[in-house]
C-alpha angles and dihedrals in degrees: 000000000000112000094229093048091048092050092049089049089051092057095045094045093044092051095046096045093044091049091050091052091047093050093043092056092044090051094053096040094088092055093049097042109017116221118251117284110278095014116136105208095168095087133040091237092052091048092051091051094047098043092098088062094058120107127204091269090062091063095056096084097043088053092046090048092052095043097043093042090052093044095050094040093049091045091054091047092049092048094050099038114104093207141004092033094173091053092051094046091049091044090059088047088054091053091052093043089055090053091047092050091051089049092051091052094045097048126050094235120169114269092241091057094046090053095046092046098046095042101038109030105055123030096030089051092047091053092045089051090053091051092048092049095052114105114248109252114224116242 
């Protein structure tokens, strides 16, 4: 397959698979850790209004969704990419970091969560994905 086409496919596949993982975890989060009593998490406005009710446990799944989505998406991109695997893995991490930054500005999340999420869920996971996608060299 053409190198350019394969690299484009790596970005598209990484973004789609990572987004699916992210959304899947977000969708099941409420059944694993129920939202606070009276919180409407079905709309962005309801989520903004209820954010002050959230405890630390309610931020576990959003962080996992961001970290796992980035990890899996970057891993897929690094596996498929024909060249520059680190750049493609980190490029997917950049896409997801951009989404996380938008999320932090749209929702009144606590500062500690915004820092943990933006620092720990994107670039470290992109780099880990690159490391995991590397072929094992025989000794």
